[in-house]
C-alpha positions as a Markdown table, in Angstrom:
| # | Residue | x | y | z |
|---|---|---|---|---|
| 1 | Unk | 42.3 | 94.6 | 11.1 |
| 2 | Unk | 45.1 | 92.3 | 11.2 |
| 3 | Unk | 48.3 | 94.6 | 11.2 |
| 4 | Unk | 49.8 | 94.7 | 14.7 |
| 5 | Unk | 47.6 | 92.3 | 15.9 |
| 6 | Unk | 48.0 | 88.4 | 17.1 |
| 7 | Unk | 46.9 | 86.3 | 14.1 |
| 8 | Unk | 44.7 | 84.0 | 16.6 |
| 9 | Unk | 42.8 | 87.2 | 17.8 |
| 10 | Unk | 42.3 | 88.3 | 14.1 |
| 11 | Unk | 40.8 | 84.8 | 13.0 |
| 12 | Unk | 38.4 | 85.0 | 16.1 |
| 13 | Unk | 36.9 | 88.2 | 14.6 |
| 14 | Unk | 33.5 | 87.6 | 12.7 |
| 15 | Unk | 34.8 | 90.1 | 10.0 |
| 16 | Unk | 37.5 | 87.6 | 9.2 |
| 17 | Unk | 35.4 | 84.8 | 8.7 |
| 18 | Unk | 33.2 | 87.0 | 6.2 |
| 19 | Unk | 36.0 | 88.2 | 4.4 |
| 20 | Unk | 37.7 | 84.9 | 3.8 |
| 21 | Unk | 34.3 | 83.2 | 2.5 |
| 22 | Unk | 33.9 | 86.3 | 0.0 |
| 23 | Unk | 37.5 | 85.6 | -1.3 |
| 24 | Unk | 37.2 | 82.2 | -1.5 |
| 25 | Unk | 33.8 | 82.4 | -3.3 |
| 26 | Unk | 35.7 | 84.6 | -5.6 |
| 27 | Unk | 38.4 | 82.2 | -6.2 |
| 28 | Unk | 36.2 | 79.2 | -6.8 |
| 29 | Unk | 33.8 | 81.2 | -9.2 |
| 30 | Unk | 37.3 | 82.4 | -11.1 |
| 31 | Unk | 38.4 | 78.7 | -11.3 |
| 32 | Unk | 35.0 | 77.4 | -12.7 |
| 33 | Unk | 35.0 | 80.0 | -15.2 |
| 34 | Unk | 38.5 | 79.0 | -16.1 |
| 35 | Unk | 37.9 | 75.4 | -16.1 |
| 36 | Unk | 34.6 | 75.6 | -18.1 |
| 37 | Unk | 36.5 | 77.6 | -20.7 |
| 38 | Unk | 39.0 | 75.2 | -20.9 |
| 39 | Unk | 36.6 | 72.1 | -21.4 |
| 40 | Unk | 34.7 | 74.1 | -24.0 |
| 41 | Unk | 38.0 | 74.6 | -26.2 |
| 42 | Unk | 38.6 | 70.7 | -25.9 |
């Protein structure tokens, strides 16, 4: 999707926003799992 294209144009693409949101959600969920495990160990 983004190779060889202007980053500003890529960011305007609807698929970019959807993919970004999916990735950020996965990262957030992993962080929650890690922090939850760390709090239980204390």
